[in-house]
N, C-alpha and C positions, 0 to 999 in steps of 0.2 A: 690935956694934948694930943691932937691928932695925930695917927697911926701913919709914918712915911714908910715911903717903899724901899724896899733891899736895896743893899748896895750892891747883892747878886742877882742878875735875873731869876726868877722864878717861873714856875710852866704850869700854866693852866689848859685844861682841856674842856672842850667846848662839845658839849651834845646838841646833836642837833644844829649843826653848824652853819647850815644854810638858811636856815628861816631866818626872815626880818629883824628880831628883838638880837639874835644870837650875832647878826651881821655889823648892828650897831655896838653891841659889846664888846665883839673880838676885837673893833676896830680900836676899842676905848683901851681897853689891856694892852693891845699892842703898842698902842701911843707910852705907856705907863713902861715898856721895855719888857715885858714877861715873855718868854719862850709860848709856843702854841701850837697845840694839839687838835687838829678842827675833824670832828667824829658826825660821818652824814652819810647818809645812802650815797650807794656807788657812783649815780647817775651827777651826784653833786661835784664829784672828788675834780674833775676837769676845773671848772670855775674856781674853786674854793684853792686851789695849786694857782692857776692865775695873778687872785687875788691877794695869795701869802706864801709868796716861792718859799720863805724858809721855814713855814711851818711844814710839821709831820702832818698832812690829811691819808684819812683811814675812810675809806666806805665801808659799813655795815650797817647791817639791819640791828640797831641795839635791843629790841624786842626780842631777840635771841641770843638767851646765856651764852653761847660758845663763840658768836660773833662780838660779844661786846666783851669777852673776857680777851680774844685777839687784839681787837683793838686798843686797848688799854697795857694791855704786854706792849706793844709795837711801838708807844708813845714811851712807856719806863725803858724800852731798851734804847730810844734815841735819846733823854733829859734825866733818865736814872731814877727819877721820882714825877709822879702829881703832883705838884703842891694844894691845886683847885681842881674841883674836880664842879660845873658848871651843867644841871642838868636844862637845856630850853628845847628838849625835843614836844610836839605837841600837834594838835589839831584842834581844829572846834567842828560840834555840829547841833542842828537842832532839829527837832522832830516832837511833835506832842508826845504825850506817854504812850499813849495808846497807838502810836504809829512806832514804837523802836520796837527793832527785830533780834535776836540774839546777836548778829552778827553787826549790828552799827553799836552795842556795847562791848562786843570783844575786840572792835576798831580801836575804839575811845580806849580800854582797860592796856591794851597793845601801844599805842602811843603816848602814854602818858605814865599811867602805873610800871611797867612791866621795861619801857626805857630807863627810866629812872631808876630803879630797882637794881636790874643783870647790870647798868652800867657801875653805880656806885659798889656794888656786890664786889662786881671787879675790882674798883681802886680802892679800899680800903683795907683789904691784907697788907700793903705793902704802907698805907697809911696810917696804919696800927702799929704794925713794926716799929715806922721811926717815931711814934707818937704825937706827929702835928699831920695838919691837911684839913681840908673845907673843903664840905660839902652845899653846894644848895641846890634850892628847887625851885620851883614855879607853881603856884597853885593858883585860885581867884575865885570872886567876890559868889558865885553863886551858889560853891558849899555851904558859904559863909551866911551870905542873907535871904539867899532862895535865884529862880529865874526859870523864868516860864520857857517850856518846849526846850529844855536843858535837860532832861533827866539825866540821859547816858553821861553827857560832858563832864555835868554835873560830881555824877557819882565818883568818876573816874581822879577827876581832881580830888573831890575829896577823900580816896583812898591814900592819893601824893601827898593830901598834907597829913593825916592820919600816920601815912610808915614816915615821914621827915620826922614829927614829932617821937614816935618811938625811937627813930633809931639817933637823935639827941640824946636820950636820955642813952641809949646803949653806949655811947662811942665821948661823949665828949666827957666823962672822966679819963678816957684813954689820950683824950689829945685835939682827937679830931672834933672841930668844930662842923655844926649845920645851921642852917641857917632859910626860913621859909620866904621867898620874894611874894605878894600877892595884890597884883594891880585889882584894883579896886575899879574896874571898866574896862571901857574897850579898848586896844590898845592900836594904836595911828599906824597901820599898814597902809599899804598900795594892797593887798587881799583881803583887805576888811573896809577900804575905801569901794572896790567893785563890788562886793557885795551889799552896801549898806550906800547907795549912790546918793540916798536924797538925806543925809547925817549930815551933823556937823562934824566935820573930823577937829574941831578947835577946840570940842569940848571931849575929845580923848587924851588916852593919856600918850605922852610921847615918848616913841620907845627909846630916845637919847636918856633921858629924866631916866628910864630904868636901866638903860646901861651905866650909869655913874653910881642909881642905885646898886648895880650888881658889887661894882667895882668897892663901893663904900664898904661893902655888907663882906667883901672878899678878905678886905684889909687890915681889920681891927685886931685887936692883940685879946691875948686871953684874959683881960681885964674890962675890957668893952667889948663883948660880943652881943650882938643884936638877933635872938630867936626867928623873930618874924617882923617882917616890915610890910607895913599897907600904903600903897601908892595911890593917891586920887588924883584927879581932875578936877577942874570946876564945874 
């Protein structure tokens, strides 16, 4: 039997809330009556507040542990607890392996691994105290099957995958579920269409499908959790 929505509103925190996938995901959770906590860089705050006036919007650099902590505490002060943390921060870069500079790798590690680790670290104590909660992160196809000219991006996403798998082993016995969403291809976003104007977006992954997948992962019961979900397009 499918998991049903709880009768009381639950709280979801979306990290990287200004991104294309996060926008679709936030809309999906709002449709299902969840309280929204939107975490994004400060220059996105006004836009997010206009789109979701009832949400808690916090501007922060989530790669900074102090700012990540402050953002999560603000959410907990408003709603009491975060039931689900969706780590949807990120960014993409392409360079050949011989072109990658230290600052390129640092940027990818900050955008992917540090944001996930520090935001999750801030949310975990309350989840563990309550013995319930859900953490999601997004990996990528490249660290699984390889991808030319994506060594820094692939390394960062591979680190995210390893972190979340280790986290799952640590916290699921304590009642906190962890899932990894793996888009096995290009996501159909405005940025990707601009970057690849000659490609056929009909063969890319629909972000609405990913939003549905995230909602599905978040709402599994303890008897039907999904550790990793790979999503493909034709």
